[in-house]
mmCIF file of the N, C-alpha and C atoms, coordinates in Angstrom:
data_MODEL
# 
_entry.id   MODEL 
# 
loop_
_atom_site.group_PDB 
_atom_site.id 
_atom_site.type_symbol 
_atom_site.label_atom_id 
_atom_site.label_alt_id 
_atom_site.label_comp_id 
_atom_site.label_asym_id 
_atom_site.label_entity_id 
_atom_site.label_seq_id 
_atom_site.pdbx_PDB_ins_code 
_atom_site.Cartn_x 
_atom_site.Cartn_y 
_atom_site.Cartn_z 
_atom_site.occupancy 
_atom_site.B_iso_or_equiv 
_atom_site.pdbx_formal_charge 
_atom_site.auth_seq_id 
_atom_site.auth_comp_id 
_atom_site.auth_asym_id 
_atom_site.auth_atom_id 
_atom_site.pdbx_PDB_model_num 
ATOM 1   N N  . MET A 1 1  ? 0.821  -1.138 -0.007 1.00 0.00 ? 1  MET A N  1 
ATOM 2   C CA . MET A 1 1  ? -0.027 0.047  -0.010 1.00 0.00 ? 1  MET A CA 1 
ATOM 3   C C  . MET A 1 1  ? 0.899  1.256  -0.022 1.00 0.00 ? 1  MET A C  1 
ATOM 4   N N  . ASP A 1 2  ? 0.571  2.198  -0.823 1.00 0.00 ? 2  ASP A N  1 
ATOM 5   C CA . ASP A 1 2  ? 1.343  3.450  -0.917 1.00 0.00 ? 2  ASP A CA 1 
ATOM 6   C C  . ASP A 1 2  ? 1.052  4.326  0.261  1.00 0.00 ? 2  ASP A C  1 
ATOM 7   N N  . ALA A 1 3  ? 2.121  5.042  0.673  1.00 0.00 ? 3  ALA A N  1 
ATOM 8   C CA . ALA A 1 3  ? 1.958  6.023  1.788  1.00 0.00 ? 3  ALA A CA 1 
ATOM 9   C C  . ALA A 1 3  ? 1.132  7.199  1.296  1.00 0.00 ? 3  ALA A C  1 
ATOM 10  N N  . GLU A 1 4  ? 0.365  7.769  2.170  1.00 0.00 ? 4  GLU A N  1 
ATOM 11  C CA . GLU A 1 4  ? -0.476 8.929  1.828  1.00 0.00 ? 4  GLU A CA 1 
ATOM 12  C C  . GLU A 1 4  ? 0.470  10.076 1.578  1.00 0.00 ? 4  GLU A C  1 
ATOM 13  N N  . PRO A 1 5  ? 0.225  10.897 0.515  1.00 0.00 ? 5  PRO A N  1 
ATOM 14  C CA . PRO A 1 5  ? 1.050  12.048 0.223  1.00 0.00 ? 5  PRO A CA 1 
ATOM 15  C C  . PRO A 1 5  ? 1.056  13.041 1.374  1.00 0.00 ? 5  PRO A C  1 
ATOM 16  N N  . ARG A 1 6  ? 2.189  13.683 1.538  1.00 0.00 ? 6  ARG A N  1 
ATOM 17  C CA . ARG A 1 6  ? 2.346  14.659 2.565  1.00 0.00 ? 6  ARG A CA 1 
ATOM 18  C C  . ARG A 1 6  ? 1.550  15.983 2.163  1.00 0.00 ? 6  ARG A C  1 
ATOM 19  N N  . SER A 1 7  ? 0.984  16.642 3.161  1.00 0.00 ? 7  SER A N  1 
ATOM 20  C CA . SER A 1 7  ? 0.332  17.912 2.937  1.00 0.00 ? 7  SER A CA 1 
ATOM 21  C C  . SER A 1 7  ? 1.424  19.019 2.820  1.00 0.00 ? 7  SER A C  1 
ATOM 22  N N  . ASP A 1 8  ? 1.046  20.205 2.391  1.00 0.00 ? 8  ASP A N  1 
ATOM 23  C CA . ASP A 1 8  ? 2.005  21.293 2.346  1.00 0.00 ? 8  ASP A CA 1 
ATOM 24  C C  . ASP A 1 8  ? 2.505  21.613 3.696  1.00 0.00 ? 8  ASP A C  1 
ATOM 25  N N  . PHE A 1 9  ? 1.688  21.525 4.755  1.00 0.00 ? 9  PHE A N  1 
ATOM 26  C CA . PHE A 1 9  ? 2.079  21.761 6.124  1.00 0.00 ? 9  PHE A CA 1 
ATOM 27  C C  . PHE A 1 9  ? 3.184  20.785 6.520  1.00 0.00 ? 9  PHE A C  1 
ATOM 28  N N  . GLU A 1 10 ? 2.975  19.484 6.220  1.00 0.00 ? 10 GLU A N  1 
ATOM 29  C CA . GLU A 1 10 ? 3.966  18.450 6.617  1.00 0.00 ? 10 GLU A CA 1 
ATOM 30  C C  . GLU A 1 10 ? 5.192  18.638 5.851  1.00 0.00 ? 10 GLU A C  1 
ATOM 31  N N  . ASN A 1 11 ? 5.163  18.995 4.582  1.00 0.00 ? 11 ASN A N  1 
ATOM 32  C CA . ASN A 1 11 ? 6.377  19.269 3.794  1.00 0.00 ? 11 ASN A CA 1 
ATOM 33  C C  . ASN A 1 11 ? 7.135  20.460 4.390  1.00 0.00 ? 11 ASN A C  1 
ATOM 34  N N  . ARG A 1 12 ? 6.473  21.454 4.821  1.00 0.00 ? 12 ARG A N  1 
ATOM 35  C CA . ARG A 1 12 ? 7.089  22.649 5.396  1.00 0.00 ? 12 ARG A CA 1 
ATOM 36  C C  . ARG A 1 12 ? 7.762  22.313 6.702  1.00 0.00 ? 12 ARG A C  1 
ATOM 37  N N  . VAL A 1 13 ? 7.159  21.520 7.543  1.00 0.00 ? 13 VAL A N  1 
ATOM 38  C CA . VAL A 1 13 ? 7.764  21.075 8.794  1.00 0.00 ? 13 VAL A CA 1 
ATOM 39  C C  . VAL A 1 13 ? 9.027  20.364 8.510  1.00 0.00 ? 13 VAL A C  1 
ATOM 40  N N  . ALA A 1 14 ? 8.931  19.379 7.572  1.00 0.00 ? 14 ALA A N  1 
ATOM 41  C CA . ALA A 1 14 ? 10.143 18.588 7.178  1.00 0.00 ? 14 ALA A CA 1 
ATOM 42  C C  . ALA A 1 14 ? 11.277 19.496 6.694  1.00 0.00 ? 14 ALA A C  1 
ATOM 43  N N  . GLU A 1 15 ? 10.956 20.467 5.884  1.00 0.00 ? 15 GLU A N  1 
ATOM 44  C CA . GLU A 1 15 ? 11.939 21.399 5.376  1.00 0.00 ? 15 GLU A CA 1 
ATOM 45  C C  . GLU A 1 15 ? 12.637 22.176 6.502  1.00 0.00 ? 15 GLU A C  1 
ATOM 46  N N  . ILE A 1 16 ? 11.869 22.607 7.434  1.00 0.00 ? 16 ILE A N  1 
ATOM 47  C CA . ILE A 1 16 ? 12.412 23.348 8.600  1.00 0.00 ? 16 ILE A CA 1 
ATOM 48  C C  . ILE A 1 16 ? 13.309 22.452 9.414  1.00 0.00 ? 16 ILE A C  1 
ATOM 49  N N  . LEU A 1 17 ? 12.897 21.252 9.643  1.00 0.00 ? 17 LEU A N  1 
ATOM 50  C CA . LEU A 1 17 ? 13.725 20.317 10.429 1.00 0.00 ? 17 LEU A CA 1 
ATOM 51  C C  . LEU A 1 17 ? 15.034 20.022 9.677  1.00 0.00 ? 17 LEU A C  1 
ATOM 52  N N  . ASP A 1 18 ? 14.952 19.933 8.348  1.00 0.00 ? 18 ASP A N  1 
ATOM 53  C CA . ASP A 1 18 ? 16.207 19.752 7.545  1.00 0.00 ? 18 ASP A CA 1 
ATOM 54  C C  . ASP A 1 18 ? 17.153 20.922 7.725  1.00 0.00 ? 18 ASP A C  1 
ATOM 55  N N  . GLN A 1 19 ? 16.597 22.108 7.970  1.00 0.00 ? 19 GLN A N  1 
ATOM 56  C CA . GLN A 1 19 ? 17.531 23.301 8.244  1.00 0.00 ? 19 GLN A CA 1 
ATOM 57  C C  . GLN A 1 19 ? 18.165 23.208 9.641  1.00 0.00 ? 19 GLN A C  1 
ATOM 58  N N  . ILE A 1 20 ? 17.376 22.678 10.569 1.00 0.00 ? 20 ILE A N  1 
ATOM 59  C CA . ILE A 1 20 ? 17.862 22.617 11.963 1.00 0.00 ? 20 ILE A CA 1 
ATOM 60  C C  . ILE A 1 20 ? 18.838 21.459 12.174 1.00 0.00 ? 20 ILE A C  1 
ATOM 61  N N  . ARG A 1 21 ? 18.590 20.384 11.524 1.00 0.00 ? 21 ARG A N  1 
ATOM 62  C CA . ARG A 1 21 ? 19.259 19.080 11.770 1.00 0.00 ? 21 ARG A CA 1 
ATOM 63  C C  . ARG A 1 21 ? 20.827 19.196 11.673 1.00 0.00 ? 21 ARG A C  1 
ATOM 64  N N  . PRO A 1 22 ? 21.434 19.857 10.695 1.00 0.00 ? 22 PRO A N  1 
ATOM 65  C CA . PRO A 1 22 ? 22.896 19.871 10.627 1.00 0.00 ? 22 PRO A CA 1 
ATOM 66  C C  . PRO A 1 22 ? 23.548 20.446 11.913 1.00 0.00 ? 22 PRO A C  1 
ATOM 67  N N  . GLY A 1 23 ? 22.988 21.455 12.507 1.00 0.00 ? 23 GLY A N  1 
ATOM 68  C CA . GLY A 1 23 ? 23.518 22.038 13.747 1.00 0.00 ? 23 GLY A CA 1 
ATOM 69  C C  . GLY A 1 23 ? 23.461 21.015 14.891 1.00 0.00 ? 23 GLY A C  1 
ATOM 70  N N  . LEU A 1 24 ? 22.492 20.222 14.949 1.00 0.00 ? 24 LEU A N  1 
ATOM 71  C CA . LEU A 1 24 ? 22.386 19.173 15.987 1.00 0.00 ? 24 LEU A CA 1 
ATOM 72  C C  . LEU A 1 24 ? 23.371 18.051 15.707 1.00 0.00 ? 24 LEU A C  1 
ATOM 73  N N  . GLN A 1 25 ? 23.493 17.677 14.457 1.00 0.00 ? 25 GLN A N  1 
ATOM 74  C CA . GLN A 1 25 ? 24.355 16.569 14.040 1.00 0.00 ? 25 GLN A CA 1 
ATOM 75  C C  . GLN A 1 25 ? 25.817 16.820 14.348 1.00 0.00 ? 25 GLN A C  1 
ATOM 76  N N  . ILE A 1 26 ? 26.207 18.095 14.280 1.00 0.00 ? 26 ILE A N  1 
ATOM 77  C CA . ILE A 1 26 ? 27.580 18.436 14.553 1.00 0.00 ? 26 ILE A CA 1 
ATOM 78  C C  . ILE A 1 26 ? 28.038 17.897 15.942 1.00 0.00 ? 26 ILE A C  1 
ATOM 79  N N  . ASP A 1 27 ? 27.092 17.945 16.872 1.00 0.00 ? 27 ASP A N  1 
ATOM 80  C CA . ASP A 1 27 ? 27.380 17.464 18.231 1.00 0.00 ? 27 ASP A CA 1 
ATOM 81  C C  . ASP A 1 27 ? 26.836 16.088 18.503 1.00 0.00 ? 27 ASP A C  1 
ATOM 82  N N  . GLY A 1 28 ? 26.575 15.349 17.461 1.00 0.00 ? 28 GLY A N  1 
ATOM 83  C CA . GLY A 1 28 ? 26.128 13.939 17.655 1.00 0.00 ? 28 GLY A CA 1 
ATOM 84  C C  . GLY A 1 28 ? 24.662 13.768 17.965 1.00 0.00 ? 28 GLY A C  1 
ATOM 85  N N  . GLY A 1 29 ? 23.856 14.799 17.731 1.00 0.00 ? 29 GLY A N  1 
ATOM 86  C CA . GLY A 1 29 ? 22.442 14.689 18.036 1.00 0.00 ? 29 GLY A CA 1 
ATOM 87  C C  . GLY A 1 29 ? 21.657 14.734 16.747 1.00 0.00 ? 29 GLY A C  1 
ATOM 88  N N  . ASP A 1 30 ? 20.301 14.682 16.897 1.00 0.00 ? 30 ASP A N  1 
ATOM 89  C CA . ASP A 1 30 ? 19.393 14.692 15.689 1.00 0.00 ? 30 ASP A CA 1 
ATOM 90  C C  . ASP A 1 30 ? 17.972 14.963 16.187 1.00 0.00 ? 30 ASP A C  1 
ATOM 91  N N  . VAL A 1 31 ? 17.159 15.295 15.286 1.00 0.00 ? 31 VAL A N  1 
ATOM 92  C CA . VAL A 1 31 ? 15.729 15.494 15.543 1.00 0.00 ? 31 VAL A CA 1 
ATOM 93  C C  . VAL A 1 31 ? 14.966 14.753 14.496 1.00 0.00 ? 31 VAL A C  1 
ATOM 94  N N  . HIS A 1 32 ? 13.927 14.068 14.920 1.00 0.00 ? 32 HIS A N  1 
ATOM 95  C CA . HIS A 1 32 ? 13.141 13.150 14.071 1.00 0.00 ? 32 HIS A CA 1 
ATOM 96  C C  . HIS A 1 32 ? 11.686 13.542 14.165 1.00 0.00 ? 32 HIS A C  1 
ATOM 97  N N  . LEU A 1 33 ? 11.021 13.609 13.025 1.00 0.00 ? 33 LEU A N  1 
ATOM 98  C CA . LEU A 1 33 ? 9.595  13.842 13.014 1.00 0.00 ? 33 LEU A CA 1 
ATOM 99  C C  . LEU A 1 33 ? 8.842  12.509 13.309 1.00 0.00 ? 33 LEU A C  1 
ATOM 100 N N  . ILE A 1 34 ? 8.134  12.500 14.377 1.00 0.00 ? 34 ILE A N  1 
ATOM 101 C CA . ILE A 1 34 ? 7.382  11.337 14.752 1.00 0.00 ? 34 ILE A CA 1 
ATOM 102 C C  . ILE A 1 34 ? 5.998  11.329 14.173 1.00 0.00 ? 34 ILE A C  1 
ATOM 103 N N  . ALA A 1 35 ? 5.301  12.466 14.332 1.00 0.00 ? 35 ALA A N  1 
ATOM 104 C CA . ALA A 1 35 ? 3.925  12.542 13.790 1.00 0.00 ? 35 ALA A CA 1 
ATOM 105 C C  . ALA A 1 35 ? 3.502  14.010 13.692 1.00 0.00 ? 35 ALA A C  1 
ATOM 106 N N  . ILE A 1 36 ? 2.557  14.210 12.814 1.00 0.00 ? 36 ILE A N  1 
ATOM 107 C CA . ILE A 1 36 ? 1.824  15.499 12.748 1.00 0.00 ? 36 ILE A CA 1 
ATOM 108 C C  . ILE A 1 36 ? 0.359  15.130 12.926 1.00 0.00 ? 36 ILE A C  1 
ATOM 109 N N  . GLU A 1 37 ? -0.207 15.770 13.962 1.00 0.00 ? 37 GLU A N  1 
ATOM 110 C CA . GLU A 1 37 ? -1.616 15.495 14.287 1.00 0.00 ? 37 GLU A CA 1 
ATOM 111 C C  . GLU A 1 37 ? -2.369 16.879 14.197 1.00 0.00 ? 37 GLU A C  1 
ATOM 112 N N  . GLY A 1 38 ? -2.965 17.084 13.099 1.00 0.00 ? 38 GLY A N  1 
ATOM 113 C CA . GLY A 1 38 ? -3.588 18.395 12.849 1.00 0.00 ? 38 GLY A CA 1 
ATOM 114 C C  . GLY A 1 38 ? -2.479 19.422 12.695 1.00 0.00 ? 38 GLY A C  1 
ATOM 115 N N  . LYS A 1 39 ? -2.439 20.373 13.582 1.00 0.00 ? 39 LYS A N  1 
ATOM 116 C CA . LYS A 1 39 ? -1.389 21.428 13.545 1.00 0.00 ? 39 LYS A CA 1 
ATOM 117 C C  . LYS A 1 39 ? -0.399 21.197 14.722 1.00 0.00 ? 39 LYS A C  1 
ATOM 118 N N  . ASN A 1 40 ? -0.403 20.032 15.357 1.00 0.00 ? 40 ASN A N  1 
ATOM 119 C CA . ASN A 1 40 ? 0.478  19.694 16.419 1.00 0.00 ? 40 ASN A CA 1 
ATOM 120 C C  . ASN A 1 40 ? 1.632  18.815 15.820 1.00 0.00 ? 40 ASN A C  1 
ATOM 121 N N  . VAL A 1 41 ? 2.838  19.119 16.257 1.00 0.00 ? 41 VAL A N  1 
ATOM 122 C CA . VAL A 1 41 ? 4.000  18.383 15.673 1.00 0.00 ? 41 VAL A CA 1 
ATOM 123 C C  . VAL A 1 41 ? 4.685  17.672 16.829 1.00 0.00 ? 41 VAL A C  1 
ATOM 124 N N  . ARG A 1 42 ? 4.888  16.339 16.643 1.00 0.00 ? 42 ARG A N  1 
ATOM 125 C CA . ARG A 1 42 ? 5.548  15.526 17.612 1.00 0.00 ? 42 ARG A CA 1 
ATOM 126 C C  . ARG A 1 42 ? 6.946  15.152 17.107 1.00 0.00 ? 42 ARG A C  1 
ATOM 127 N N  . LEU A 1 43 ? 7.988  15.490 17.920 1.00 0.00 ? 43 LEU A N  1 
ATOM 128 C CA . LEU A 1 43 ? 9.381  15.229 17.484 1.00 0.00 ? 43 LEU A CA 1 
ATOM 129 C C  . LEU A 1 43 ? 10.093 14.410 18.531 1.00 0.00 ? 43 LEU A C  1 
ATOM 130 N N  . LYS A 1 44 ? 11.153 13.740 18.070 1.00 0.00 ? 44 LYS A N  1 
ATOM 131 C CA . LYS A 1 44 ? 12.005 12.989 19.063 1.00 0.00 ? 44 LYS A CA 1 
ATOM 132 C C  . LYS A 1 44 ? 13.439 13.528 18.859 1.00 0.00 ? 44 LYS A C  1 
ATOM 133 N N  . LEU A 1 45 ? 14.023 13.905 20.000 1.00 0.00 ? 45 LEU A N  1 
ATOM 134 C CA . LEU A 1 45 ? 15.432 14.301 20.056 1.00 0.00 ? 45 LEU A CA 1 
ATOM 135 C C  . LEU A 1 45 ? 16.257 13.123 20.392 1.00 0.00 ? 45 LEU A C  1 
ATOM 136 N N  . SER A 1 46 ? 17.411 12.982 19.768 1.00 0.00 ? 46 SER A N  1 
ATOM 137 C CA . SER A 1 46 ? 18.311 11.931 20.141 1.00 0.00 ? 46 SER A CA 1 
ATOM 138 C C  . SER A 1 46 ? 19.734 12.522 20.202 1.00 0.00 ? 46 SER A C  1 
ATOM 139 N N  . GLY A 1 47 ? 20.579 11.774 20.973 1.00 0.00 ? 47 GLY A N  1 
ATOM 140 C CA . GLY A 1 47 ? 22.003 12.174 21.030 1.00 0.00 ? 47 GLY A CA 1 
ATOM 141 C C  . GLY A 1 47 ? 22.435 12.390 22.464 1.00 0.00 ? 47 GLY A C  1 
ATOM 142 N N  . HIS A 1 48 ? 23.735 12.306 22.654 1.00 0.00 ? 48 HIS A N  1 
ATOM 143 C CA . HIS A 1 48 ? 24.329 12.448 23.988 1.00 0.00 ? 48 HIS A CA 1 
ATOM 144 C C  . HIS A 1 48 ? 24.345 13.917 24.404 1.00 0.00 ? 48 HIS A C  1 
ATOM 145 N N  . TYR A 1 49 ? 24.197 14.815 23.540 1.00 0.00 ? 49 TYR A N  1 
ATOM 146 C CA . TYR A 1 49 ? 24.277 16.200 23.887 1.00 0.00 ? 49 TYR A CA 1 
ATOM 147 C C  . TYR A 1 49 ? 23.095 16.716 24.733 1.00 0.00 ? 49 TYR A C  1 
ATOM 148 N N  . ILE A 1 50 ? 22.039 15.930 24.801 1.00 0.00 ? 50 ILE A N  1 
ATOM 149 C CA . ILE A 1 50 ? 20.905 16.363 25.578 1.00 0.00 ? 50 ILE A CA 1 
ATOM 150 C C  . ILE A 1 50 ? 20.845 15.767 26.993 1.00 0.00 ? 50 ILE A C  1 
ATOM 151 N N  . ASN A 1 51 ? 22.020 15.270 27.480 1.00 0.00 ? 51 ASN A N  1 
ATOM 152 C CA . ASN A 1 51 ? 22.062 14.710 28.794 1.00 0.00 ? 51 ASN A CA 1 
ATOM 153 C C  . ASN A 1 51 ? 21.854 15.702 29.892 1.00 0.00 ? 51 ASN A C  1 
ATOM 154 N N  . GLY A 1 52 ? 22.331 16.956 29.672 1.00 0.00 ? 52 GLY A N  1 
ATOM 155 C CA . GLY A 1 52 ? 22.245 17.975 30.641 1.00 0.00 ? 52 GLY A CA 1 
ATOM 156 C C  . GLY A 1 52 ? 20.911 18.743 30.537 1.00 0.00 ? 52 GLY A C  1 
ATOM 157 N N  . THR A 1 53 ? 20.276 18.983 31.679 1.00 0.00 ? 53 THR A N  1 
ATOM 158 C CA . THR A 1 53 ? 18.971 19.642 31.685 1.00 0.00 ? 53 THR A CA 1 
ATOM 159 C C  . THR A 1 53 ? 19.032 20.981 31.020 1.00 0.00 ? 53 THR A C  1 
ATOM 160 N N  . TYR A 1 54 ? 20.049 21.774 31.286 1.00 0.00 ? 54 TYR A N  1 
ATOM 161 C CA . TYR A 1 54 ? 20.144 23.129 30.703 1.00 0.00 ? 54 TYR A CA 1 
ATOM 162 C C  . TYR A 1 54 ? 20.327 23.037 29.137 1.00 0.00 ? 54 TYR A C  1 
ATOM 163 N N  . THR A 1 55 ? 21.184 22.135 28.692 1.00 0.00 ? 55 THR A N  1 
ATOM 164 C CA . THR A 1 55 ? 21.383 22.006 27.319 1.00 0.00 ? 55 THR A CA 1 
ATOM 165 C C  . THR A 1 55 ? 20.087 21.506 26.570 1.00 0.00 ? 55 THR A C  1 
ATOM 166 N N  . ALA A 1 56 ? 19.381 20.551 27.140 1.00 0.00 ? 56 ALA A N  1 
ATOM 167 C CA . ALA A 1 56 ? 18.186 20.017 26.526 1.00 0.00 ? 56 ALA A CA 1 
ATOM 168 C C  . ALA A 1 56 ? 17.132 21.143 26.477 1.00 0.00 ? 56 ALA A C  1 
ATOM 169 N N  . THR A 1 57 ? 17.022 21.981 27.519 1.00 0.00 ? 57 THR A N  1 
ATOM 170 C CA . THR A 1 57 ? 16.087 23.049 27.504 1.00 0.00 ? 57 THR A CA 1 
ATOM 171 C C  . THR A 1 57 ? 16.385 24.074 26.420 1.00 0.00 ? 57 THR A C  1 
ATOM 172 N N  . LEU A 1 58 ? 17.644 24.413 26.257 1.00 0.00 ? 58 LEU A N  1 
ATOM 173 C CA . LEU A 1 58 ? 18.009 25.328 25.174 1.00 0.00 ? 58 LEU A CA 1 
ATOM 174 C C  . LEU A 1 58 ? 17.761 24.814 23.816 1.00 0.00 ? 58 LEU A C  1 
ATOM 175 N N  . ILE A 1 59 ? 18.033 23.548 23.587 1.00 0.00 ? 59 ILE A N  1 
ATOM 176 C CA . ILE A 1 59 ? 17.770 22.896 22.277 1.00 0.00 ? 59 ILE A CA 1 
ATOM 177 C C  . ILE A 1 59 ? 16.287 22.906 22.014 1.00 0.00 ? 59 ILE A C  1 
ATOM 178 N N  . ARG A 1 60 ? 15.507 22.498 23.014 1.00 0.00 ? 60 ARG A N  1 
ATOM 179 C CA . ARG A 1 60 ? 14.036 22.471 22.844 1.00 0.00 ? 60 ARG A CA 1 
ATOM 180 C C  . ARG A 1 60 ? 13.535 23.824 22.493 1.00 0.00 ? 60 ARG A C  1 
ATOM 181 N N  . MET A 1 61 ? 13.967 24.862 23.204 1.00 0.00 ? 61 MET A N  1 
ATOM 182 C CA . MET A 1 61 ? 13.481 26.234 22.979 1.00 0.00 ? 61 MET A CA 1 
ATOM 183 C C  . MET A 1 61 ? 13.843 26.665 21.585 1.00 0.00 ? 61 MET A C  1 
ATOM 184 N N  . GLY A 1 62 ? 15.072 26.360 21.155 1.00 0.00 ? 62 GLY A N  1 
ATOM 185 C CA . GLY A 1 62 ? 15.477 26.722 19.813 1.00 0.00 ? 62 GLY A CA 1 
ATOM 186 C C  . GLY A 1 62 ? 14.721 26.105 18.684 1.00 0.00 ? 62 GLY A C  1 
ATOM 187 N N  . ILE A 1 63 ? 14.442 24.831 18.858 1.00 0.00 ? 63 ILE A N  1 
ATOM 188 C CA . ILE A 1 63 ? 13.654 24.097 17.812 1.00 0.00 ? 63 ILE A CA 1 
ATOM 189 C C  . ILE A 1 63 ? 12.205 24.657 17.865 1.00 0.00 ? 63 ILE A C  1 
ATOM 190 N N  . GLU A 1 64 ? 11.648 24.775 18.978 1.00 0.00 ? 64 GLU A N  1 
ATOM 191 C CA . GLU A 1 64 ? 10.258 25.314 19.054 1.00 0.00 ? 64 GLU A CA 1 
ATOM 192 C C  . GLU A 1 64 ? 10.128 26.698 18.455 1.00 0.00 ? 64 GLU A C  1 
ATOM 193 N N  . ARG A 1 65 ? 11.093 27.600 18.830 1.00 0.00 ? 65 ARG A N  1 
ATOM 194 C CA . ARG A 1 65 ? 11.081 28.945 18.320 1.00 0.00 ? 65 ARG A CA 1 
ATOM 195 C C  . ARG A 1 65 ? 11.230 28.973 16.833 1.00 0.00 ? 65 ARG A C  1 
ATOM 196 N N  . THR A 1 66 ? 12.163 28.185 16.281 1.00 0.00 ? 66 THR A N  1 
ATOM 197 C CA . THR A 1 66 ? 12.370 28.128 14.880 1.00 0.00 ? 66 THR A CA 1 
ATOM 198 C C  . THR A 1 66 ? 11.117 27.658 14.104 1.00 0.00 ? 66 THR A C  1 
ATOM 199 N N  . LEU A 1 67 ? 10.523 26.598 14.609 1.00 0.00 ? 67 LEU A N  1 
ATOM 200 C CA . LEU A 1 67 ? 9.309  26.089 13.969 1.00 0.00 ? 67 LEU A CA 1 
ATOM 201 C C  . LEU A 1 67 ? 8.183  27.109 14.041 1.00 0.00 ? 67 LEU A C  1 
ATOM 202 N N  . HIS A 1 68 ? 7.943  27.706 15.184 1.00 0.00 ? 68 HIS A N  1 
ATOM 203 C CA . HIS A 1 68 ? 6.893  28.721 15.331 1.00 0.00 ? 68 HIS A CA 1 
ATOM 204 C C  . HIS A 1 68 ? 7.180  29.966 14.479 1.00 0.00 ? 68 HIS A C  1 
ATOM 205 N N  . ASP A 1 69 ? 8.408  30.394 14.467 1.00 0.00 ? 69 ASP A N  1 
ATOM 206 C CA . ASP A 1 69 ? 8.742  31.603 13.638 1.00 0.00 ? 69 ASP A CA 1 
ATOM 207 C C  . ASP A 1 69 ? 8.496  31.398 12.146 1.00 0.00 ? 69 ASP A C  1 
ATOM 208 N N  . GLN A 1 70 ? 8.905  30.194 11.679 1.00 0.00 ? 70 GLN A N  1 
ATOM 209 C CA . GLN A 1 70 ? 8.771  29.913 10.246 1.00 0.00 ? 70 GLN A CA 1 
ATOM 210 C C  . GLN A 1 70 ? 7.409  29.370 9.807  1.00 0.00 ? 70 GLN A C  1 
ATOM 211 N N  . LEU A 1 71 ? 6.689  28.829 10.794 1.00 0.00 ? 71 LEU A N  1 
ATOM 212 C CA . LEU A 1 71 ? 5.390  28.236 10.491 1.00 0.00 ? 71 LEU A CA 1 
ATOM 213 C C  . LEU A 1 71 ? 4.406  28.567 11.602 1.00 0.00 ? 71 LEU A C  1 
ATOM 214 N N  . PRO A 1 72 ? 3.874  29.751 11.595 1.00 0.00 ? 72 PRO A N  1 
ATOM 215 C CA . PRO A 1 72 ? 3.049  30.224 12.741 1.00 0.00 ? 72 PRO A CA 1 
ATOM 216 C C  . PRO A 1 72 ? 1.777  29.406 12.948 1.00 0.00 ? 72 PRO A C  1 
ATOM 217 N N  . ASP A 1 73 ? 1.354  28.622 11.936 1.00 0.00 ? 73 ASP A N  1 
ATOM 218 C CA . ASP A 1 73 ? 0.181  27.794 12.079 1.00 0.00 ? 73 ASP A CA 1 
ATOM 219 C C  . ASP A 1 73 ? 0.334  26.676 13.080 1.00 0.00 ? 73 ASP A C  1 
ATOM 220 N N  . ILE A 1 74 ? 1.501  26.355 13.468 1.00 0.00 ? 74 ILE A N  1 
ATOM 221 C CA . ILE A 1 74 ? 1.752  25.253 14.389 1.00 0.00 ? 74 ILE A CA 1 
ATOM 222 C C  . ILE A 1 74 ? 1.114  25.658 15.765 1.00 0.00 ? 74 ILE A C  1 
ATOM 223 N N  . LYS A 1 75 ? 0.338  24.706 16.290 1.00 0.00 ? 75 LYS A N  1 
ATOM 224 C CA . LYS A 1 75 ? -0.340 24.882 17.533 1.00 0.00 ? 75 LYS A CA 1 
ATOM 225 C C  . LYS A 1 75 ? 0.571  24.538 18.702 1.00 0.00 ? 75 LYS A C  1 
ATOM 226 N N  . SER A 1 76 ? 1.231  23.349 18.596 1.00 0.00 ? 76 SER A N  1 
ATOM 227 C CA . SER A 1 76 ? 2.153  22.918 19.633 1.00 0.00 ? 76 SER A CA 1 
ATOM 228 C C  . SER A 1 76 ? 3.211  22.029 19.099 1.00 0.00 ? 76 SER A C  1 
ATOM 229 N N  . VAL A 1 77 ? 4.366  22.043 19.805 1.00 0.00 ? 77 VAL A N  1 
ATOM 230 C CA . VAL A 1 77 ? 5.516  21.183 19.491 1.00 0.00 ? 77 VAL A CA 1 
ATOM 231 C C  . VAL A 1 77 ? 5.750  20.332 20.693 1.00 0.00 ? 77 VAL A C  1 
ATOM 232 N N  . ILE A 1 78 ? 5.631  19.015 20.503 1.00 0.00 ? 78 ILE A N  1 
ATOM 233 C CA . ILE A 1 78 ? 5.872  18.112 21.623 1.00 0.00 ? 78 ILE A CA 1 
ATOM 234 C C  . ILE A 1 78 ? 7.189  17.437 21.340 1.00 0.00 ? 78 ILE A C  1 
ATOM 235 N N  . LEU A 1 79 ? 8.130  17.550 22.244 1.00 0.00 ? 79 LEU A N  1 
ATOM 236 C CA . LEU A 1 79 ? 9.458  16.950 22.055 1.00 0.00 ? 79 LEU A CA 1 
ATOM 237 C C  . LEU A 1 79 ? 9.739  15.881 23.060 1.00 0.00 ? 79 LEU A C  1 
ATOM 238 N N  . GLU A 1 80 ? 10.253 14.793 22.549 1.00 0.00 ? 80 GLU A N  1 
ATOM 239 C CA . GLU A 1 80 ? 10.609 13.605 23.369 1.00 0.00 ? 80 GLU A CA 1 
ATOM 240 C C  . GLU A 1 80 ? 12.148 13.424 23.306 1.00 0.00 ? 80 GLU A C  1 
ATOM 241 N N  . ASN A 1 81 ? 12.734 12.884 24.336 1.00 0.00 ? 81 ASN A N  1 
ATOM 242 C CA . ASN A 1 81 ? 14.150 12.626 24.362 1.00 0.00 ? 81 ASN A CA 1 
ATOM 243 C C  . ASN A 1 81 ? 14.476 11.097 24.258 1.00 0.00 ? 81 ASN A C  1 
ATOM 244 N N  . THR A 1 82 ? 15.598 10.852 23.608 1.00 0.00 ? 82 THR A N  1 
ATOM 245 C CA . THR A 1 82 ? 16.111 9.494  23.549 1.00 0.00 ? 82 THR A CA 1 
ATOM 246 C C  . THR A 1 82 ? 17.558 9.573  23.954 1.00 0.00 ? 82 THR A C  1 
ATOM 247 N N  . PHE A 1 83 ? 17.934 8.861  25.021 1.00 0.00 ? 83 PHE A N  1 
ATOM 248 C CA . PHE A 1 83 ? 19.398 8.930  25.475 1.00 0.00 ? 83 PHE A CA 1 
ATOM 249 C C  . PHE A 1 83 ? 20.072 7.614  25.071 1.00 0.00 ? 83 PHE A C  1 
# 
């Protein structure tokens, strides 16, 4: 069965994450799109760089701000960690 085509909203979220990703990968991290539910975006963070509470908070804030700034239609960004 073929996957359902992405909406313009989903494509735009993926493009923004592609812009963010290289900065995270420099330090061994990454961000993965888990799901888009309406205008809510669920992401998973991975990498050793998010072990510290302060660092994880800054990374979360940066990702959320970038997504909201470039795509104001987003209602919420839910971030999960993987260590």
